[in-house]
C-alpha positions as CSV (number, residue, x, y, z in Angstrom):
1,M,8.6,-9.1,6.4
2,A,8.0,-10.8,3.1
3,L,4.4,-11.8,2.4
4,T,3.6,-15.3,1.2
5,G,1.3,-15.9,-1.8
6,K,-1.6,-16.9,0.5
7,Q,-1.1,-13.7,2.6
8,R,-1.1,-11.6,-0.5
9,R,-4.4,-13.2,-1.8
10,H,-6.0,-12.6,1.6
11,L,-4.9,-8.9,1.6
12,R,-6.0,-8.5,-2.1
13,A,-9.5,-9.8,-1.1
14,L,-9.7,-7.4,1.8
15,G,-8.5,-4.5,-0.4
16,H,-10.8,-5.1,-3.3
17,H,-13.6,-2.9,-1.9
18,L,-11.4,-0.1,-0.6
19,N,-11.3,3.3,-2.1
20,A,-8.0,5.1,-2.7
21,T,-7.2,7.3,0.2
22,V,-3.9,8.7,-1.1
23,Q,-3.0,10.0,-4.6
24,L,0.4,10.4,-6.1
25,G,0.4,13.5,-8.3
26,Q,2.7,15.5,-10.5
27,K,5.1,16.3,-7.7
28,G,5.8,12.7,-7.2
29,L,6.8,11.0,-3.9
30,T,7.2,14.1,-1.6
31,P,8.0,13.9,2.1
32,E,4.4,15.2,2.7
33,L,2.9,12.4,0.7
34,T,5.1,9.8,2.5
35,K,4.0,11.2,5.8
36,K,0.3,11.1,4.8
37,L,0.8,7.5,3.6
38,V,2.4,6.4,6.8
39,E,-0.4,8.0,8.8
40,E,-3.0,6.2,6.7
41,L,-1.2,2.9,7.1
42,E,-1.0,3.3,10.8
43,L,-4.8,4.0,10.9
44,H,-6.0,1.4,8.4
45,E,-3.1,-1.1,7.8
46,L,-4.3,-1.6,4.2
47,V,-4.3,1.4,1.9
48,K,-5.0,1.9,-1.8
49,L,-3.0,4.6,-3.6
50,K,-3.8,6.1,-7.0
51,V,-0.9,7.0,-9.3
52,G,-1.7,10.0,-11.5
53,Q,-1.5,9.7,-15.3
54,D,1.2,12.4,-15.6
55,T,3.6,10.6,-13.3
56,V,5.7,7.4,-13.7
57,P,3.8,4.1,-14.3
58,A,2.4,2.5,-11.1
59,K,4.5,-0.7,-11.7
60,E,7.6,1.4,-11.3
61,A,6.3,3.7,-8.6
62,G,4.8,0.9,-6.4
63,P,8.1,-0.6,-5.0
64,A,9.5,2.9,-4.4
65,I,6.4,4.0,-2.5
66,A,6.4,0.8,-0.4
67,K,10.0,1.3,0.5
68,A,9.5,4.9,1.4
69,A,6.6,4.0,3.7
70,E,8.3,0.9,5.0
71,A,5.3,-1.1,3.9
72,E,4.7,-4.3,1.9
73,L,3.6,-4.0,-1.7
74,V,0.6,-6.2,-2.1
75,Q,-0.6,-5.5,-5.6
76,V,-0.4,-3.1,-8.5
77,I,-3.3,-3.0,-11.0
78,G,-3.4,-0.3,-13.6
79,R,-2.8,3.0,-11.7
80,T,-3.7,1.5,-8.3
81,V,-1.2,0.4,-5.7
82,L,-2.3,-1.7,-2.6
83,L,0.0,-1.4,0.4
84,Y,0.0,-3.2,3.8
85,K,1.7,-2.4,7.0
86,A,0.7,-4.0,10.3
87,R,-0.2,-1.6,13.0
88,K,2.5,-1.3,15.7
89,K,-0.1,-1.5,18.5
90,D,-3.1,-3.9,18.3
91,P,-3.1,-4.9,14.6
92,E,-6.6,-5.4,13.2
93,I,-5.8,-7.5,10.1
94,R,-4.9,-11.1,10.9
95,L,-2.8,-12.7,8.1
96,P,-2.9,-16.4,7.4
97,R,0.0,-18.3,8.9
98,K,3.2,-19.0,7.0
99,A,3.7,-22.6,6.1
């Protein structure tokens, strides 16, 4: 599911006040980190992730993280990655309609 610009703006606004709940450290994208990220996405739908300074740049890590978690990459700012994945059952976040 590709997000439109309007949907991305909506998600960025919702994610602005969130704190990072997952952190990518020196070990990189491990199966444990992916599992934790998938759990957080199922619980919250919109998740911020911090990329450590000693790892790859967030702009490079963001797409790989999104692909591993089967989520949509909403935004990358500095070392922060914002990801979205609609909850399978009873999604809470309502996206603007596609044109």
